[in-house]
N, C-alpha and C positions, 0 to 999 in steps of 0.2 A: 785197851782196844781203841782203834782209830775211829774217828767219827765218820758217819756215813755221809755221802754227798748231800743227801737231803737235810741233814742236821745242820750243815754249814752253808746251805743255800740262802742267799739274801731273800729277805721277805719282799723286796721290791719297793721301789720308791712310792709306788701307787698306794702301798699300804698305810701311808701316813698322810695326815691331813695337810694340804698345801698351806705353806706359810708365806706371808707377803713380805716385800722388802721393808715395809714400814716397821714390822716388828723387829727385824734384824737391825735397822738403823736408828732405833729409838731407845731411850733409857739407858740401862746398864748394858744391854746388848750392843747398843750403838758405840759405847766407849770401848767395849772389847773388840768389836769389829774394826774400829779405828786403829787400835794398836796392832792387831793381827795383820790387817791390810797394809799398814804403814811399813812394817818390817819388810814385807815382800816387795813393796814399791821401792824401798831403798835398795834391795838386792837386785831387783829387775832394772832400774835405772842405770845402776852401775854396769850391768851386762851390756846394755845397748851403748853406753858411753864407750866401754872398752872395745866392743865390736866395731864401732864407728871409727875410733882413732887408731886401731891397730895398723892399717896401711901407712898411716904417718909415723907411727912408732918404729916400724921396721925400716922405714926410709931414713929415719934420724939416727937410730942406734943400731941398726942392722939385725940379722937374725931371721931371714925369711924362712929358712929350713925349720925354725922353731915357732912359726906363725901359729900353728894350731895348739901348741904347747901352752901358750898363754891362757887359752880356754880350758884345755885339758886339765892342767894342774889346778886351776881354779875350781873346777868341778870335783876333781878328786878330793881336794881339801874340803869341799862342801860335803861330800859323802861322809868323811870323818866327822865333821861337825854334826851331820844329821844323826850318825850313830851314837855320838856322845851326848845328844840332847837330853835323853832321859836322865843321865847322870848329872848333868848341869841343872836340870830342873829340881832334882832331889836335893842337891846341895845349896841351891841359891833361890829356889822358888821362881815363879813366872816372872816377877818384877826383876829380880837380880839376874836371872838368865838373860833377859832382853838387854840389860845394861851391859853385861859382859860380852854378849855377841856383838853389840854395836861397837864397843871399844876395840875389839879385835878387828872388826870390819874397817874402822877408821885407821888403825895402825897399818894394815896391809895397804890401804889406799895411800897413805903418806909414803910408804916405801916405793909403791909403783910410780908415784909422781916424781920421785927423785931418782929414778933409774937412769943409769949412764950406760948400761949394756943390757943385753937380753937376760943374762943370768939374774941380775938384780931385779928386773921386771918380773921374771918368773917367781922369784922369792916373795915379792910383794903380792902378786896375784894369788899365791898359795895361802898366805895369811889372810888376805881378803876373802878368799874362798871358805876358809875355816869359819870366819864370822858370818858370812852369808849363808852357809849351810845351816848354822844354828838359827838364824832368822827365819829361814825358809821352813825348816823342820818344826820350829816352834809354832809357826802359824797353823800348820796342819794338825799338829799334836795337841794344841790347846783348843782348837775348834770343838772337838767333841767333849772337852773338859768344861769350858766356860759357857757353851751355848747348848740349848736343848736340841734333840735329834731332829725335830721338824725344821730347824734352821740350817742344818748342815749343808743341804743342797745349795741354798742361797749363799751361805758363807763361802762355800767353795768357789761358786761363780764369782762372788766379789773378789776373793783372793786371786783367781785367775784374771780377772778383769784389770787387776793392777799392772799386769804386763802391758795392757793397752795404754794405761796412763804412762807407763814408762816409755812406750813408743813415741809419745808426744814430746817427752822431755829429754830422754837419753840421747837420740840422734841429733836433736838441736844443740845440745851442750857440746857433745863430741864433735859434731860436724863444724860448728862455728869456730871452736878453738882450733880444730885441725886446719881449717882453711887459712887461719891467721898463723899457722906454724907454732901454736902454743898448746900442743896436746896435753902437756903437764897440768895446765890450768883446769882441764876438764876433770881431773881427779881432784884437784885442790877444792873445787866447787862442792864435792861430796862431803868434806870435812865438817863445815858448820851444819850441814843437813843432818849429818850423823848425830851431832851433839844435840840438836833439837829433838830428834826422835828418841834419843835416850831419856830426855826429860819427859816426853809424852808418855813413854812406856812405864817409866818409874811412877808417874802420877796416876796412871790409868789402871794397870794391872794389879791383881791382888798380890799381897806379900807371899802367900803361901796357899797353894791348893793341891799340893803334892803330898802323897804319903811318904813321909821321911823314914818310916820303918821298913818300907818295901826295898827289897834287895834288887839293885840294878846291875846286871851283868853285861859286860861288853864282849862281843865276839871277836876277840883280837885276831885269831888265826884267819877267820873269814875276811876281815878287813884288810889284812896284809895281802891275802890272795887277791882280793878285788883290785887293790892298788897295783899289785904286780901285774895283773892282767892288762890294765890300762897302760902302764908304763912299758910293758912288752911290745904292745902295738905301737906306741909312740917311738920307742927306740928303733924299732924295725923301719919306721917311716923315714928315718934319717939316712939310711943307707941307699945308695944307688943300685944296689944289687938286689934283684927280685928274690933271691934265695933268702936273704936276711929278712925281707918283709914277710915272706911266708912263715919263716921260723917264728918271727914275733907274733904273728896272728895265731899260729899253731900253739904256741906257749900260752897265749891268752885263753884260747879255748880249753886247753888242758887244765888250767888253774880254775876256770869256772866249773868244770866238771868236778874238780876236787871240792870246790865249795858246796856243791850239791850233795856230795857224799858226807862231808864233815858236818854240815849243818843239820842233816837229818837226825843225828843222835847227840848233838852237842848240848851241853848245859846252857851255855850262852849262845842263842841262836840269832841268826841275821833276820830270818823270816819265820812266820808261823809254820807249824808242822804241815808237812805235805805240800808246801808252797812250790816245790820243784817238780811236782807232779801235775800233768796237764789234765788228769782225770778229776781234779778238784776245782771248785770255783776260784779259789785264791790263785792257784797255779796258772790257770788260763788268764785270769785278770792281770796278774803281774806281768805276764809275757806280752799281753796286749799293750799295756802301758809302755813297756820297754820298746816294742816295735814302733809305736807312734813316736816316741822320743827320737829314735833312730832316724825316722823319716825327715826330721827337720834339721839334721846336723849339717847339711850343705850350706846352711845359713851363715856359718862363721866365715865363709869365703865370699858371700855375696857382695858386701861393700868393696872388696878388692876387685872382684870380677866386673862390677858395674862401672868402676873407675877405669879399668884397663881395657874393657871391651866395648863399653857403651858411652864412654866420654863423660861420666858423671862426676860432679864435684864431691868432695868428702861429705858435705851436708846433705846433698840429694841422694847420694849412694846409702848413707845411713838411714834416711827416711824410707827409701824404697825397700831396703832390707827389712826394715821393721813392719812392713806390710803383713808378713807372716804372723806377727804378734797381734796386730790389728784384727786379722781374721779370727785369731784364737779368741780374742776378747769379745768380739761380737757374737760368735758362736757360743761362748760360755754363758752369756746373758740369755740367749735364745734357748739354749739347752736346759738351763735351769727352769725355764717355764714349760718346755715341751716334755721333760723326762717323766712327768707323772703319767702321761698317756702313751708315750713312745719311746721309753728308754732303751728297749732292746734294739729297734731300728737305728737309733742314734749311734749305738756301739758299733754297728756294721757299716753304716753310711760314712762315718768319720774317716776310716781308712781308705775307702773308695775315693773320697774327694781329695785326700792327700796324695793318693796315687795319680790322680788326673793333674794335680798341680806339678808333680815332679815330671810328668810326661811333657808338660808345656815348657818347663825349665830345659829339659833335654833338647827340645827342638829349637828354642829361640835364644837361650842364654849364650851358646857358644858363637853365635853369629856377630861378627865385629861390625859395630855401627858407630855413629857419632851422635847418639842421643835420639835417633829416629823413633817416634812413638809407635810406628807400625811394628817395631821389634820390642820396645820397652812395654807396650800395653799387655801383650801375652805373658811377658815375664812377670809383670806386676800381678796379673790374674793368677798365675801359677803360684806365686808366693802367698796370695790371699787364700787360695784354695787349700794349700797345706796347712796353714794355720787354722782356717775354719774347720777343716776336717778333724784336727786334733781337739780343738775347743769344743766341737759338737759332741764328741764322745767322752770327754774328760770328766765333767761332773757326774755323769752316770757311772763311769768306771770307778771313780774315787769313792763315791757313796757306796757302791756294791762291795768294795773292799772292806769298808768299815763294817758293813752288815754281814759279810761272809765269815768274818773272823769269829772264832769261838770266844765267849765272853771272858775267858781267862787269858786271851791273847790279843785283846783289843790294842793295848799299847804297842806291842810288837808289830801288829798289822799296820798301824798308822805310821810308825817309824820305818817299817819295811817298804811301804809304798814310796816314801821319799827316797829311800836308799835305792830302790830299783830305778826310780826316775833319774836320779843323779848319776847312777852308774851308767845307765843307757846313754846319757848325754856325754859323760866323760869317755866312754868306750867309742861312741859315735864320733866325737870330735877327733879322737886318736885315729880312728879309721879314716875320717875325712882327710886328716893330715897325710896318711899313708897313701890314699888314692890320689890326692892332689900332687904330692911329690913324685909319685909314680908316673903321673900324666905329664910331668914337666913344668909345673908351676914356678919352680925355682931354676931348674935347668932343662931346657934352654931359657925358660922364662918368657918375658914379654907377652905379645898378643898371641903367639902360637901356644905358648905353655898355658896361658889363661884359658884359651878356647878349648884345648884338650881336657884341662882339669874340669871345666864347667860340664862338659859332656859326660865325662867318666863319673863325676860326682853324682849327677842327676840319675844316670842309669844304674849305678851300683846301689844307691840308697832307695831306688824305687822298689827294690825287692822287699824292703821292710813292710810297706803298707800291703803288698800282695800277701805276705805271710799273715799279716795282722787281720786281714778279712777272714781268712780260714779260722784263725784262733778266736776272733771275736764271735764268729758263728758257733764255735764250740762252747764259749761262755754261755750263750743263749740256750743251747741244748742242755748243758749241765744244770743250769738254773731252772729249766723248765719254763722259762718266761715266754709269755704270749701276750701280744698287744691286743 
């Protein structure tokens, strides 16, 4: 018999005694937090380095049509890494899992740095993404294993905040090296840092805290379909014919529908039971997470658009693009404090702010200027609002996923949350590539193509937070939450 909605409704964050930052950052908890946050920092810094140097990469080795693929394949590989995390933990334990993940990440980084053409770059980014997916999923998966529940909200806020740390480091590294025509050195910089983190993880994390007798099943068919859905959109984006773009998008939607049917009765499932139903808390929560992730995907083109439309250098374009993550970071810290009293309001307010940010981008980003701050200021505000909106809702959403899952499906819910997030990013970047290519970012290209692409990207992706507001409201109604 399926569980009733009431049985799977989260108790609410307010039901737990608030925990302070001091408890999280001291003693053994502090060591665990260092390791978990460190892996996410490495992953996030790499993301902003890659985003910042990509305009220089395509200028050097070509492949503008595949611009979005560098991110799409990275995230698709991250999905596979996230899905395989439970198997890796079972065989290697937390300590070994982090070392393996870091070595894979470093190998992909080395390949990317040596790329002489776009296919080699895409191969390197794929290997890098596999390691990054492990690092990212391990952080969320081990949070509930090594830390008490009262610290989950703070820990999630800290992990999210690492993207803010990455915004200070990533664009600086990528931008400085790109300005000097040495984008490869931006990737080389990550290699010694990866080695240092592997040592920290090995010394900090427990050798084993995983039930080695537990059977870990991998939803192979669902993962193949997820990958196929993303690649279908990406392949369609390469064609100049609208028909093939529609075919690619239609094929992706069809494969997602098949996943929902297959996963319902599969022995190895991608998500907890009834997660594809909007009548359950988990279904509504997962969809809200996916929509929020879609809201920010125009970000991958922001450095390119700022350089070509607003006369920004690679360094400043990287930093301005990172304002979205800065907004996320600030909001994550504030949300972890506010969620005890107003978690429901935050879940709805987040998408509203993200929508406001995309509206600002749609109005001001397409206007060609030479660095005039009357144009740049509203663009910057828009980027901040998108990130702030997502960060405001994020800790409440993630904690509710943990609390909504049945006790027997806690592991699946934690891994599923990461899978949903990463799939939404991969699908979103593939769609962003389709929209940008359709709008003419490659052909005719130049200022005209960039202006058209910036407008269409902002308008199309503004639909995501609009839908997210409705779904987030449904989350509150299902949970029966009242502030």
